[in-house]
N, C-alpha and C positions, 0 to 999 in steps of 0.2 A: 550501555548494555545492549542498546536496541538499534535495530536496522531497517528504516524505512524500505519498504521494496520498491526497486524502481521499474516501473512499466517498460516494457521493450526490451529488456534485457533477457537475453536466452540464457536459460540456466542448463549449463551440461553436467553430465555425470564424469567425474573424473577418478579413475581409478587407478592411482599412481602405483603403478606396479614396479620393482626392481627387474631389469632384463636380464642380470647375470647375479651369479653367487658373488663374483666380486665386489659388487657395491654391498652385500652385505658383511664382505670381510673388511671393508674399511672401519676403522674404529675412529666414528664421527665425533666422539666425545674428546678426543684429542687432535684430531685431525679433519677439520671441517672447512669448506670455503664453498661460498656462493659459485654456481656454474649453470651454462646455459643462456639462452635469451632472457632480456630482463624489460619490464615496464615499471617507470616511475609514475606516481600519480600524487596529486597534491589536493584533492577535493573529494566528495563521498562519491565512491565509484565501485560499482561491482563486475567483475570480468572474468578472463579466462587468459591464459598463456600456456600454450601447449596441452597438456592434460589436467593443468593445475587450475582450479576455481579460486578466486581471491577475492576480497572485499575490504575498502577501507571506509571507516564512517565515524564520524566525530558530531557530537551533539550540536558545537559549533558552526560546523560545516568547513573551517579554516584553520583547522588547530594542528595540522601536521602533515607528514606526507608518508609514503612508502614506496619501496621497490619491490617487486616480486619478480623471480625467477623461475625458469622453466623446470628446473630441478626441485621445485617447492619449497625452497628456502625465501626467507623474506628480511627486509630491514625497515624497521618500523622507527619512525622519529617524532616526538610530540614538540609542539612549539607553541602550544595553548589552547587545551581543549578542557570543558567541563566533563566529556567522558569520550574516550578514544579509542575505537577499536581496531586492529589489523589482524587481518586472518587468511590463511591459505590450507588447502586440502581437497577436501572432496565435497563437489555440489550434486547432491542425490535426487533433486528433482520432487520430493515429498511423495514418490509412489512406492516406496517400501519400506519395511521396519527392519531393524539390526537384524532379526533373525531370517529375514529372506535375502540377504545379501550374498549368499554362498559360504559366507568365511566369517570371522572376525575381522572387525575393523582396528587397526593397528595403528599407532602413530609412535614417530620417532622425531626426537627434536635436540638440539643443543643452543642454549642461550648464552648470549652475552650483553650485560646491562649495564648502564651507566648514566649520569647525568640526572638522575631524579630529582626534582624538585617541585613542592607543594604537591605531592601525591597523596590523594586523601585515601584511596582505595586502588587495589590491583590485581588482575587475575592472570595469570601466564598459563597456559597448558592447551587444554581442549575445549572448544567450544562449538553450538550448534543450535538449531531448532529443530522442533517436533509438530508436525500437525497432525489432525485428527485424532488426538489424543483423549479418549474417553473419560469423561469425567472432570477433565481441566476446564479452567475457565476460557471461553473462547476456542477452548479443545487445542489451546497453545501450551508447549514447554520450550522453555529457554533452559539450555543444560551447559555444565561447567564440570570438567574434571582439573583441578587446580592443582600445578604441581610448585608454582613460584610465584614472585611477586614482585613488582618494581617499589613497593611501598616498603616500610621497616620491618612490619609483620606479617604473617599468614594471615587471612581472613579468620574471626573467630564465630562465635554464636550469633553475632548480630547480623550474618550472612541470610540467616533463614528463621523463620518463625517456628519450624517444627524440626528437631533435631531426631533423625530414624535411626540413627545408630552408626556403629563402625565397620568398616571392611579392611581386607589386607589385600592389595594388589599388586603386582608388580616391585615386590620386596618391600613396602611402604604401608602403613597405615593411614586410612581416607576416613573422617569423618563426614556423614551423609546428612544432608539438610534438604529441606523442602521449603519453600517462600512463595508466598502470593504476592504478586507486584502488578500495579497498574501504572502502564507506561508506554512507549513505542513498541511495535512488534514488526516482525515482517509482514509484507502484502496487507498491511492496514494503513490507514491514515489517521492521526491523530493517537490518543492513549487508548488502550484495551487492558484488561485484566488477563494475568495468564498466570501459571505456575514458572517457577525456577527450580531446577534441579542441582544440587551442587554435591560433589567428592572433593574433599579438601585434606590435601596430604599433610600429615604433622610436620615432617620436615621436608624444607625445601629442597630441591635438586634443581641443578642446571642443565641437566643432559639425560637422556635414558628413553626408555620406550614405555607406552603406555597402551593397554588393553583397553581400548573405548567400549567394547562389547561386553567385555566381564564386568565393567561399572554398570552398564545397562542390565546385565543379568540381576546382579544384586540389588538394584534399584526396584527391579521388579518383585524381588523377594520380600523387600520391605513394603510392597504395597503400592508403590509409585508405578503408575501406568505408563508404557512407553506407545508410540502413535510411528506416522511416516516420517522419516526422515530428510528434510529439507538441506540439511549439510552436516559436515563431521570433518573440522578444521582445527589447525595450532594457532593459537590465538596469543595475543600480548594487547591487553586492555589496561588502560588507567584512568583515573577520573578524581574530581574533587566536588561533593555535594555542596560546598562552601566557596567555590570560586572557581578556580581551573588550574589546570596542571600546566605549571610554567613551562617544565623541559623534562625530557626523558628521551633514552634510546634503548631499544630492545633489538637486539641484532640476533636473527636465527640463521647462523651459516649453514646448517643442517636443519630441514623440516621435511616431513613425509607423511602421509598417511596413505593407507594402502588396505586393500582386502586380503587378509591373509587366507590360504587353503593348505590343507597337509604337508605340500611339497614345498612352501615359502620357506626359505633359509632363515635362521635366526640370524639378528642383528649382533655384531661384535659388541656394541655397545650396552647390550644387556647385562655385561658384568663390569661396566664402566663406573667407579666411583665418581657420583656427585662433586663439584668442587665446593658445594656448600654443605654437604652433609656426608657421613660416614657411611651412610646405608647404601646398600648394594641394590640396584635396580636389576631384578630377574627379567629375564627377556620372557615376553607372553609367546604363546604356542595356539596352535588352532583350536585344540580343546580345552581353551580355559584362559589361564593368565594369574589368576589369583592363587598364591599358595598357602594361604589359609582360609579365613572364613569365607573367601570367595569362591572355594570349591567344597566346602561343605554342606550337605543338604540333608540334615539329619531326619528328614521326613520321608526322603529316598533311600538315602546311604544305608547299608546292612552292616551291624556291628554284631548283634546278639550277645549271649553271654560267654565270653571266653577266658580261659585260664582257669586255674585253681579256685574254688569255691570255699567259703566258711559262713557256716551259719550260727548265729548268737540269738538266744531268747534275751538276753538284756538282764536286768535289774530293777526290780519295783523301787520307783522314787531315786533311781542313783542312775547316771548317765557311765556307759560301757563304751568306751571308745577304742581307737587303734587305727594302724596302717592297713591301707588295702594293698596287699602283697609287695611288689616292688615298684608298683606305682606311685606318682606323687600325692596320691588322694588318700583320705582320711575317711574312717565312716564314725557315726555316733548315733546310738538308739537310748532313747529314754521314755518313759511311760509310768503311769498312774495306773493301778490295776489291771486285770486282764490277761488274757494268754495271747502273748506276742511273741514276734520274731523277724529277724530280717537274714537275707543270705546275699552276700555282696562276692563279686568277681574280681579278677586281676586286672581288668578293663575298665573299673568303675562302675559298670552297670550293676544294678541290685534288684532284689524282691522284697516284698515287706508284708506281713499279713498281720490283724489285730481282730481280737474278738472278746467284747465286753470290757474294754477300757474306758476309762475316764478321760485319759490324755495320752496321746500316744505320738511320738515322732521318732522317724527313721530318715537319716540323711547322710549323702555322701559328697566330698567335694575336698576345698582345700581348708587345711588348718593352719592359721597362723600363729605366729608369736606376741602378738598384742603389744607389739612395738613399733608398728608402722600403720601410716592412713592407707586408705585406700587409693589414695593418689600415688603414695609412695610404690605402691605393689603393681602399679601400670593398669591399664585395660584389663578388667576383669570380665569374661564371657562365659557362657554357657551353651552347648548344643544338646540338643535331649529328643528322646522320644520314647514317651511312656503308655501305660492303660493303666483302668483301675476297674475294678469290680466290687458289688456288695454296697455297703453304706457307710457311712463315718459318722454319726452321730449328729450332736446339734451344730457343730462348727466343723469346718475342716480347711485347710489350705494345702495347695501343690504348686511347688515353684522353686524360689530361691529363698535360703533362710539363712540366718546368721547373727551373731554377736558383735559388737565392740564395745570397748573399755574405755572409761576416761574421756567421755562418758558411757556411763553403761547403758546401751541400747539393742532393743531386740528387732529384728527388722525381717521383714517379707517382702517378694516381689511375687504375686499370686497370678498364675497364668491358668491355673485349672482348679476344680472344685466337685466335690459331690453335690453341695447345694451352695452356692454362692453367698459368700460372708455380706452382712449388712452392717447398716450404721450402729448397729445396737453391739457389734463386735469391734467395730474398728475406730470409732470415737469421732473426733472431728475432722471433718473433710477440709483440706489446703489446699487442694487445686487439681488439674490435670495437665499430662502432657502426652505426646506421641511419640513413641519408639517401635521398633521392631516391627512395623505393620499396623498398629492398633493404638487406641488411646488406653491409659492407666490412669485410674482416679487415686489420690494421693490422700491418705489419712494420717492422722497422729493419735495414738491412745495413751492412757497411763495404768499402769498396774502397780496396785498397791501391797506391798509385803506378799509379793509372790515369788515363786521358784526363778532362779535365774543361775547363769554360770558362776555367779559369787554369791550363792545360797540365797535364803530370801529377802529380797530387796524391793523398793519401789523404783521403778525405771519405765520409760516411755517405748513405746512399740510404735515402728515406723511400718507403714504399709503402702505399695503400690498394686493396685487390683485391676488387672486388664479387662476391658468391657465385655470382650468375646473370649469364651473358654477354648484354649486349645492343647493338645495332646504331643506336639512336636513343634521343633525350629529351633531359634536362636534368642538367647537374651542377652542384651548389652546390659551387664550389671552396673557398672560404673557409671552409667547415664543416668540410672535411676538415684545413685548416691550422689552426684552432681546436682539433679533437680530438688532431692530433698533438701540439699544444703542452702540453694536458692531460695526456700520458702522457709529459711529459717530453722530447720529440721538438722542439728549437729550430729554430726557422726564423730566417733573416737577412733581407738586404734584396732585394726581386725583381730579378731579372734576366729573368723571362720567365714567361708561364703559355702554353700553347699546345696544340692539338690535335694528338696525335702516333700516328703509327705507327712501331714499332720492329720489326726483323726480324733475327734472328742467325743468316741462313742462307736457304736454299730458293730459289725463285723463285715470285713472286707480285704481286700489285697489289692498290692501296688506292683508294678514291673516296668523298670526303666531298661528297655532294651537298647539303646543308643545313648552315649554318655561322653561327653569331653568337655572339660573347662581349661581354660588357658588365662595365664596372666604374664607377667613382664619376665617370671622366672621360668614359665611354661609356657613358650608362646606354641601357637599350633602350627608346627611346620611340616612341610612335606619331607620327604626323608633327604639328608644332606646330598648339595647339589657338587659336590667337592669331587676331587681326583678320587678313582678308585683304590688308590694305593693308600688311603687314608686308613690309618689304625684305629680302631676303637679303643676307650681309654683302659679297657681291662687287658688289651695286648700288648705285647712289647714289639715294635717294630723291627727289632732287629732280627728276630724270631721269625718274621714273614717271610714265606717263599710262594711263587708261584707255582701253580701246577700246569706243566706243559702236556700233559697227557690229554688224548680227545677224550670226548664223552659226552652226553647230556648235560652234564653240570660244568658250569664254566666260571666256577669261582675257585681261587686258590686256598689254601690251608694255612692256617694262622694257629700257633700256640702260644702261651703266654706263661711269663715267671712270675707273675702276681701271687701270692701266699693266699689270696682271699679268692681267687678261680683261676685253678691249673686246668687249662684247655686242652685236652690230649686230641691226636688227629683218630678219628673213626675211619676205619675201610670205606673207600668209595662206595662201595655195593650198599653198606648198611644206610647210605644216606641219599640213596634212590627212593626210598618211599617212607612214609610215615608222618608223623606231626611234627612242625617246627615252629617255635615261637620266632615271631619278627619284632625287631626294634631298630628305632631309628639311630643316626649316628651319636647321639645324645645319651643313648641307651634309655630312650623310654619305650615302653611298651606300646606296640602298634596292633597286634592280633595273634592269630595263629593261621598257618597253611597246612594244607596236607599235600604232600607228595605221592604221587602215584608213579610205578616203576616204569622207566623209561621217559618219564615227562620232564621239563626243562624249567629249572628254578625261577629263572627269569620271566617265562610266561606265566608261572603260577603267582607270582608276585604281582604282575602286571594285573591279571585277571583280578586279585583280590583287592588291590588299592588303587589300581587305575591312575598310578603317577610314575613318573619316571624319577631316576635318584639311586642313591648308595642306601642300600638296606642293611641291617644286620640280621643273620639268621641263627638259630640254636638249637639243638638237638642233644639232650643230654649235656656232656661234657664238651661237646663240638660247638663253637662260634666261628663265624665265617662272616665275611662282606659278599654282597652281590650287587652289581651296577645292572640297572634297569633301563636301556635306553629305546623310548619310543616317540 
């Protein structure tokens, strides 16, 4: 994993830019081959061929060879090495951060692997070092974006001593880790201590596009500090801590790392399927590349209370529950005594207030059927922004809340509070771990003959309590569940996972102004990027017709034969202004936009959501699709 610095070797800056759009039109996932000048090396060496920076390093110093090409591709062969690294791409000189490069760092790769023998670990993807990293040991970071491996399995939790959370970038989910390591590093002799950052893709792929800068943006949000970039290269690495890798071949007939700008064409490989995964790798763009959590910033993004609202005062000593409009969310209010209420909105945001209660709980999120474990439901995540006022009595919890059955468990992930809960409420301290940019203490308590979703019962309570309170951000709910089970705190079948405010008295209010939750069934997707002729489920494709008339609105008219939703055409002039509901192509509610006379729906949608794609817009009985290309 380490690269001793070679003195006297000039480190160049290689900005590998495609000269023509024809290079991007090539489908490198199915039609790639080495081209240009080449150099073959058989010992540890750093160099440059054309504009490409390359490096071969192995811990034994004689464990393999590599051929590097001036088009950025490379062919890497291991013949016996304890740790072998072969890489090519950008040599950046440690004088700029990723934000100072003038665009996103984008990588393209095609991998053909064979002949693996006695491989203990392997990382294939993106690799580099950063210097001048504040807070890091030796001010150094070694970083990886791992999309594949020469070994049998993708790296697991052993790769890092801190699991930071998950992100979704370039059509796949990555688990992020930070590790502290002592070993060889750039520009040093002997071993030093430094940080390692990892993004590990959940399903390996042999071909695709990686937005390196987007990973770094997400790492920063998780509290992982960035520094000056020494390099950003496509990597093939394999090793064995208990011996040596006897053999292995990692051929990259296409490998390219470049700085993107707004005019850089997209690679056709962005929609090519990996030969080892059915996932589609989406092309990165200059304004991001993450199609889910990578582009969500609940602390900055605006949502607000949208759609119709409903207010309920609940019922003393009894749960009042129901669906939140047509969204996938569910609400629940429960209390003992007092004057209390909650108001929820179609997009899942809500308000709650209490006065004189003994115990008050209001929550919105996912309601499950008590027949699946959290692992069956896929990664569960929440994005939130809330505010609070007043007081909440002797105890209070703000964050994620829910129950499981078989066994019956009440659980809390506490991110905020009026008064921080102490050991007298939390029970036995079980440990701690770091995720989503901070450390959580883990506790377990026992409630004896107390109210539960199954009546008065005796049951355990599980708590994760964040060390520093916050009012906005992302919560990797599944990460907490996994950590609890590692500590022997067994979870059952899921009843719910919701954003909660609980107050044990006082008089106060709580306002959730940004709210999104995701799981396997409800992924956080950008609007569909399929053809604009794609028909929403409620429409009949045979009734579709395109409008050929000119005007400010460039979307066609659709009618439906469905008996559940008969959509009739509204005269065009009525669609020129007013309020429109916006949905994605799976019918999930995204928000509302206001149209002014003479404005363009595409511009309005992009200004609201800042993402290209295909949206459904609805006004009254009218439903249509709009493609936004930006």
